N, C-alpha and C positions, 0 to 999 in steps of 0.2 A: 601217254602214248603218242607216237608220231602222228602228225596231222595229215589227213587226206587232202591233197591239193586239187583245186579245180583244174580241168583240162587246159585252160588257157595259161594258167600259171605254170603247169608242167612244161608246156611248149616253150614258154619264155625262159624257163630254167635251162632247157636243152640248148636254146640259142645262146644263153650266157656261157654254157659249158664249151661251146664250139667257138666262141669269140677268141680272137688272137691278141688284140692290143688291149692295154689297160683301159684306154678310153672307151673302146667298144664294150669291154666287160662291165665297166661302171654303168654305162647307159642301159645295158640289158638287165643288170641287177636292180637298177632303179625301177625299171618297168616290171620286173618280177615282184619287187616289194609292193608295188601298187596293186598287184593282183591277188596277193595272198589274203585270206580272211584274217581279221584282227580280233582275236579273243584270247582267253587264258591259255588255250592249248597251243597257241602259236608264239607265246612270249619268248621262248628260247630261240625259235627260228628268227624272230624279228631282231633279237640281240645279235645273233651271229651274222645276219645280213648287214646290219648297221656297221658291225666291226669290219666285215670284208669290204664294204664300201669305203670306210675310212682308210683301210690299208691301200686300196686302189688309188684313192686321192693322194695319199702320201707318195706312192710310187710314181704317179704322174708328175707330182711337184718335184720329186727328186730328179727325175729325168729332165724336166724343164730347167731346173737349176744347174744341173751338170753340163747342159749344152751351153748355157750362158757363161758359166764360170770356167776359167782356165786354171783355177787353183787346185790344190790336192783334194781328194775325196774326203768326205766327212766320216765315212765308215773306216774302222780301224782294223787293219790286217792282224790276225792272231799271231802271237809269238809266245814262246815259253811252253810250260806244261799245260797251262790253261789260261783263259781270259776271264777276269772278273770285272764287271761293269758296276761302278758306283753310282747309284741313283738315289734321289731324294728331292725334297723341296728346296727352294732357294735358302741359303744361309744355314743349311743343315750340317755343314762341316765336311763336305766331300773333298774340297781342295786340301784341307788339313790332313785328312786321311791319306790322300795321295802323297803329299809331301813328307808325311811321317814314315810311311811304309816303303817309299821308293826314293830314288834320287832325282825325280822329275822336278823341273823348274816350274813352280806353280805360283800363281798370284793368289795369295790368301787375303781376303778382304771382308770386312763386316758389311760391305755394301751388297745389296741383292743383285742377282744376275751377272756376277763377275764372269762366270764361265758360260760362253755361248758357243764354243766349239769343243769337241772331245779332246782331252789331254791324257796322255798315257805315260806310264812309268813301269819299271820292272822291280818286283819285290824279290830279293835274293833270300833264299834260305837253304839249308843244307842240301846240296846236290842238284838244285834246280831253281827255276824262277816261275813266278806267277805274274802275268801281265795285268796291271790295274789300269782301267780306263775310267776317267771321270766324265760322266755324261752331263749335258746341260740340265738345269733344274726342270722338274716336272711341274707343269701348271695345269691342273685338271680342268679349269674353267676355259682355258684357251684351246682352240682348235688349230692344228698345224704348228709350224715353226719349231721352237726348241723342244716342245713336248714330243712331237712326232719323231724328231731325231733321237731323243732319249729312248723312246719305245723301240725304234729300229735297232739301236745299239743293244738294248736289253734283250731283244729277240735273237740277236746274233751271239750273245755271250754264252760262255759255258756255265757261269755261276754269277749270281747277283750279290753285290754288297749293298744292302739297304741301309742308308745312313739317316739317322734321326737325331735331332738335338734334344738333350736332356732338359733344356730350358722350356720346351714348347709342347708339353703333354705327349711324350713319345708314343704311348699306346694309341692315342687318337691318330697321330701321324701314321703309325703302322697300319691301322685299320683303313685309313684313307688310301694309302699307297697300295695295299693288297687289293682293295676293291677296284681301284683304278686300273691296275695291271690286269686283273681278271677281265675287266670290261674291254680290254684291248687284246685279249687272247693269250695272256701270259699267266699261268697258274703256278702257285708256289707250293700247293699241297700235292704230294706225290700221288699220281693217279693209281687207282687199283687195277686199271686195265687200259688197253689201248686198241683203237681201231684205225687201221690205215687203208685207204682206198686209192688204188692206182688204176686209173682208166687206161685201157690199152686196146688197140685194134687187134693185137696179137692174141688177146684172150678170146676163146671161142664163145664164152658166155660169162656169167658172173661166177668166178671161181673163189671159193672161200677156204682159206687156210686157217683153221680154227685151232689155236694152241691154248685156248682158255675156256671160258664158260660164259654163255649168254644167260643172264639171270632171269629175264622176264620174257623169253621167247626162244626161237630156234632159228636155224639157218634159212628156213623158208621165209620167216618174217624179215630177216635181213635182206633177202633178195627182193621181197615185196617193196620194202622202203626204197631201195636203190632204184628199182624200176619206176617208182612213183616220181622220181626225179629225172627220168629219162636215161638212166644208166643201165645199159644192156651188156656191156663188156667191161670187165674190171677184175683185178686181183684184189681180194679183200683179206687182210691179215688181222686176226683177232688174237690178242694176248691178254692174259689175266682175266679179271671179272668185269664184264661190260653189260650195259643195258641197251635197249633199242634206242633210247635217247642218245646214248653215246654214238651209235651208228649214224643217226640223223645229223648230229653235230659234226661228225667226221666228213659228211658230204660237203659242208661249208668250209672245211679247213681244219686240220688237226690243231688242237691246242698245243701250245709250247709250255712244257713243264720246265721250270728253272729251279735248281737248288739255290739256297741263299744263306747268307750270314748277315746278322744285324749288327751294325756299328752304332753304339750309343756314344755320342760326342759331347764335348763341353762338360764332362763330369767334374772337371777341376773347378767349375764355377758354382757347384752346389754342395751342400754339406752332406746330405744323406744319399750319396750316389749309389752306395751298395744296396740299400733297400729298394731304390728305383730299378736297379739292374735285376734284382730278385723278382720284382713285379713283372718286368718284361720277360724274364726267363720262365716264369710260371705260365705265361701265355704262349711263348714261342720256343721254349726249351733252351738247351745249351748252345744253340746257334747264335745267341746274343752275347756280345762282348762289349766291355766299356773300354774306350781308348781316349787318347789325347790328353795328357800323356798316358802311357800304359800305367794304370794304378797297380799297386802291389797286389799280387795274387792273380792278375789277369794274364792271358796268354802272351808269351814272348812272340817275336816275329816268326821264329822257327815253329812254335806251337800253332800259331795262326795259319802258317802255310800247311802244316799237317792237317789242321781242321778243314781247310779248303779241299785238300786232296781226298779226305774221308767223305766229305759231302758229295764229291764227284765220283766216288768209287774208284779212285786211282791209288797206285802204290809206287814208291821209288825202289828200284833195285840197282845195286852197285856191282858192276862187273869187275873181275880180277883176271888179268892175264896170267898164264901158267908160271912164267918166270919172273913175275913182279911180286914184290913184297907187300905193296899197298894196293888197294882197289882204286879204281878211277874215282876222281872227286866229282864227276858229273853223273847223275843218275839216269837210268833208263826208266821211262814212265810207262807203266802197264796197267791194264784193268785189274781191279781186285778179283782174286780167284785165278789169276794166270798161273801157269805151271812153268817148270824149267824149260819144257819144250817150246812154250810160247816165247820165252826169252831167247832161246836159240834161233827160232824162226825170225824174231825181230832183228837179231844181229845180222844174220845172213842165211839164205836158204841152204847153203852148204853145211852150216852148223847143224841144222835140223837133219839133213840127210846123213851126216857122218857122226851123229851124237852117240857117245858111249855112256857117260855118266856125268854128274856134276858134283862139285863140293860146295857146301853152303855154310857160311858163318852167320850165326844169329844167336842172340842171348836167350831166345826161347827154346833152343835145342839142348838136349842133355849134354852134348859136347860139340865143339867146333874145331875144325870143319867136320861136317857130316857128309858122307857119301850118299847121294840120293839118285833116284831114277828120273825119267822124263816126266812122269805124272806128279812129281812133288809140287805142292801148292806153295807159292811164294807169298811173303808178307812184306809190309813196308819196312825198308831199312836192311833187308837181307843183302849179303855179299855173296856173289856166285862166281865160281870158276867152272867153265864148261870144258870138258875133256872130249875130244873127238878122235875118231879113228885115223 
């Protein structure tokens, strides 16, 4: 159950919430941390405070570095259908993954710490591109530097490519990486629910929009927890199945869930790579693939791209103009579950307003093209011709 804070700690938390600069926030959070009781009931709270302080230190360091440096930003602007950030320990094979899947110019070396800045490339597959970004190596024992940059890149990514070497106990590497990411607020297990707190003076009080279920309490308990942290005005959105612990964790900052794919590298250097891959899959499922080079039976580049889109809940739809014989070779990227009307709206507002019907070509249909209405649900690879008034 959430911890009842002493009044002086509550007051300090409110000061932290009102602080404007990262430096001021960090100072107030340090003072808050010194005032909270330390026992088993506050273990989660301590963990989240430490994580938030680490994030603030990183932000302060990034600002300081950007002021000194006149070079380009170390963060990578997103391009393509999605951005995948490749993370792993040094010598895990991240550079080889990038050079194999994209046309990026990468220095591949057996020497450790070859990559100290993010490197990007575009992976082409039917109809679209996935942007791959190689992050510097993660060094759990080190504070700051390359590891902080990797975590920042991972936090901004759409999906993570977790790269582990088949030569160095990949399951142990995966356990270490997953634990380290979780300690920095990045979770790989899809959450059963979500709590989002938006403090606002426009809110007359604590307004709860409950689209889910609170497993161990009710809305009065949620308001009690928030008020214990000095939050009197806020919009609180609850989705899925959540606990009061989830509410308290959300006060300190929402966890970042990231879908992921595991790349098992250097399989060409061991004999029984297939049994090793099976072992990893038994723990993490079909999101694990062996690469470099692609062994027989492993996903092709197109299949890998489709796997990434599935993990992200995205589909490719190819549009066809009425007087054209072939559809466009570039896909429109939509959320899974999107309808024909969603596609029309994406193309142009006038298509939505003047929509009559659509023709869809797909192998799953009894015949193609099939005339469909606005609420027809699209799937990956569909070809669509929209007919307007």
